[in-house]
GUGU-643769 format. One record per residue (C-alpha): residue in one letter; x, y, z. Coordinates in pm, whole numbers. Each point is the difference from the previous one (the first is absolute). Layout:
 res     px     py     pz
   A      X      Y      Z
...
This chain:
 res     px     py     pz
   M  10059  10682   7167
   G     15   -357   -127
   W    363    -30   -118
   A   -132   -247   -256
   D    313     21   -215
   S    248   -163    238
   V    285   -221   -115
   V    327   -151    113
   T    255    133   -247
   K    228   -229   -201
   T    286    106    223
   G   -222    -70    300
   L    -67   -355   -123
   Y    374    -57    -11
   L     37    131    356
   L   -279   -225    130
   N    139   -308   -176
   E    339     66    156
   S   -160     33    343
   L   -165   -342    -49
   A    344   -135    -90
   G    128    105    342
   Y    129    354    -46
   A   -127    262    244
   L   -218    268   -161
   T    -28    331    183
   I   -283    240    -77
   R    163    340     22
   H   -263    270    -52
   G   -308    109   -186
   A    -56    292   -234
   G   -289    193   -150
   G    -48    143   -346
   A   -251    231   -166
   G     38   -141   -354
   L   -171   -289   -178
   L    130   -280   -222
   D   -186   -215   -243
   P    -95   -317    196
   A    192   -208   -257
   E    319    189     89
   L    -11    -56    375
   E    189   -332      3
   D    297    157   -178
   A      8    307    225
   A    321     70    191
   A   -114    329    157
   L   -314    198     73
   S   -151    252   -236
   D     38    352    138
   P    128   -104    347
   K   -105    229    282
   Q    109   -143    335
   T    138   -297    194
   F   -215   -215    226
   S     83   -202    311
   I    -44   -377     15
   C   -138    -92    342
   G     19   -377    -22
   V    -44   -326   -187
   E   -205   -283    146
   D   -110   -346   -110
   V   -366    -26    -96
   E   -209   -255   -181
   G    103     11   -363
   G    336    171     42
   K    160    291    181
   R   -164    327     90
   V    200    321    -33
   R   -112    307    198
   I     79    331   -168
   Q    -36    325    189
   I    -67    325   -181
   T     45    338    165
   N     43    349   -141
   W    293    122    209
   D    200     97   -309
   V   -292    102   -224
   E      1    372    -78
   E   -272     -6   -268
   T   -314   -215    -12
   Y      8   -272   -266
   I   -196   -305   -115
   L    171   -328     84
   H    -44   -245   -290
   Q    288   -241     57
   I    148   -177    301
   G    321   -193    -45
   V    197   -215    242
   F    375    -42    -39
   A    216   -287    124
   R    341   -162    -37
   L    160   -341     55
   D    273    -49    256
   Y    268     -7   -271
   Q   -125    316   -176
   E    101    358     65
   E   -286    184   -173
   D   -378     -8     47
   S   -233   -123   -274
   L   -374     46    -53
   L   -164   -309    148
   F   -364     75    -76
   L   -207    289   -128
   M   -359     96     82
   Q   -191    242   -220
   D   -343    163     19
   S   -125    233   -271
   R   -225    188    241
   G    263     31    270
   V    -14    161    340
   Q     74    358     93
   I    305     56    222
   P    -37    342    164
   A    288    235     61
   R    132    -17    354
   A   -102    361     61
   E   -361    -92    -78
   N    -21   -318    208
   P    307    -76    214
   E   -170   -304    159
   F    -58   -186   -328
   L     69   -373     23
   L   -100   -282   -235
   E     91   -368     17
   I    -15   -234   -299
   Y     28   -380     19
   A    132   -204   -290
   I      6   -382     -8
   L    278   -177   -187
   A   -124   -339   -118
   I    311   -197     89
   N     93   -301    210
   N     44    103    364
   A    330   -189      4
   A    157    289   -189
   D    246    198    211
   I   -141    350    -33
   Q    115    264    247
   V    -83    365     36
   N    202    315     52
   I   -195    191    267
   D     13    377    -37
   A     61    177    332
   S   -247    272   -102
   T   -289   -247    -19
   V   -308    112    191
   V   -196   -250    209
   S   -361     41   -105
   E   -277    -26    258
   G   -148   -309   -165
   F    330   -186    -17
   L     85     93    358
   R   -340   -124    120
   E     40   -333   -181
   T    353    -46    135
   L    -98     77    358
   E   -304   -229    -15
   A    215   -285   -130
   H    261     65    268
   N   -250     26    285
   T   -164   -331    -92
   D    336   -179    -15
   E     28   -193    326
   G    374    -42    -50
   A     77    372    -35
   H    210    145    284
   L    -47   -288    243
   G    222    164    263
   L   -194    326    -18
   R   -331   -183     19
   E    119   -178    316
   E    106    330    158
   V   -335    157    -86
   E   -177   -298    158
   Q    209     40    317
   V    -92    370     19
   R   -366    -90    -53
   E     15   -257    283
   A    171    250    232
   A   -267    261    -75
   Q   -273   -252     74
   A    166    -92    329
   A     17    369     92
   R   -371     45    -75
   E    -84   -297    220
   A    220    135    281
   V   -174    338    -13
   K   -336   -175      9
   E    110   -199    304
   L    114    318    171
   A   -333    168    -68
   E   -181   -295    155
   G    202     27    320
   G    231   -292    -52
   L    327    191     43
   P    113    331    154
   L    -17    298   -233
   L    154    343     39
   V   -254    280    -49
   I     94    369      0
   G   -273    264    -11
   E   -283    171    186
   T   -267   -261    -74
   E    -12   -284    249
   P     -4   -344   -168
   E   -335   -174     36
   R    137   -353     40
   G    308   -214    -23
   A    305    -48    218
   V    182    324    -77
   F    259    243    130
   W   -161    340    -44
   F    202    322      7
   D   -252    280     50
   T    146    308   -168
   R   -218    226    218
   A    175   -112    318
   R    319    202    -51
   Q    157    260   -223
   S    194   -120   -303
   E    347    -93    117
   I    264   -270    -35
   I    -43   -287    244
   E    330   -166     84
   L      5   -355    129
   Q    303    -88    209
   L    105   -358    -50
   G    170   -202    273
   G    236   -292    -10
   E    -63   -373    -10
   G     -8    -30    381
   D   -255    277     57
   E   -353   -102     91
   T   -268    253    -91
   P   -378    -22    -34
   V     14    149   -349
   T    205   -141   -284
   A     47    107   -360
   E     45   -241   -286
   I    263    119   -249
   D    101   -210   -297
   G   -151   -307    162
   R    178     42    338
   D   -154    115    327
   H    171    290    179
   P    -87    126    351
   V   -128    359     10
   T    131    171    315
   N   -197    327    -25
   A   -350   -144    -47
   A   -241   -148    251
   P   -368   -104    -12
   L   -233    201    226
   G   -259   -275     29
   A   -299   -131   -189
   E   -360    104      0
   E   -288   -247     -8
   D      1     -5   -381
   E    373    -86     10
   I    118    332   -137
   Y    353     63    131
   E    178    329     42
   I    380      4    -30
   E    205    284    146
   I    320     87   -183
   T    245    218    190
   D    283    213   -134
């Protein structure tokens, strides 16, 4: 599949010259044909030989030596398998109302396009380079049915991810979340080392650390209600809620053992 017989048509030369003169040239769509023309006839061609289907144009980008056109070939509307021998790309100037054949690619061997029933996942992308000054105003009409191929998606994501200027606000938010997560990990580590009180609920007694341990074996499962007093109440037990200390009127410490383990009695 060499597409050795590839030419810009005479009409296409006119379109490109007009684009260099300042007129916008829009690439509209591609098309595929199963016929063949004599190579000497390609420049005069205005249509494909035995046209079979329309192709999507995914984009036009500046490259060294001209502009690269990406043509996407699927078989969504192909009912019978055929051999693709010709690929044409159609365009129009901003003051024109009809599309014209910009360039034509032909390969005598061709490539088989399977019927959709045989291979519904078929996808082929062809790149064509127009040898023209990059100053030419060439646009593209993107087809909404275009499929993003895995290779193109990978290239796009890699380019985006390496762009330091992409989504600066989002990058800052991600960094803030990362810093908050790191601070949380350090706080947990500090708790485990006994630097701060830690609430532990379960049957296994903590081995170390300054902790408040609720032993689930000590009582049956039930709701424990803490009764909060007013600002003037003085109680030995307080509860911190939303950063404020509140006196607890129905709780009292029973004393401490030698290892400083306290028991707190909570009454109804």
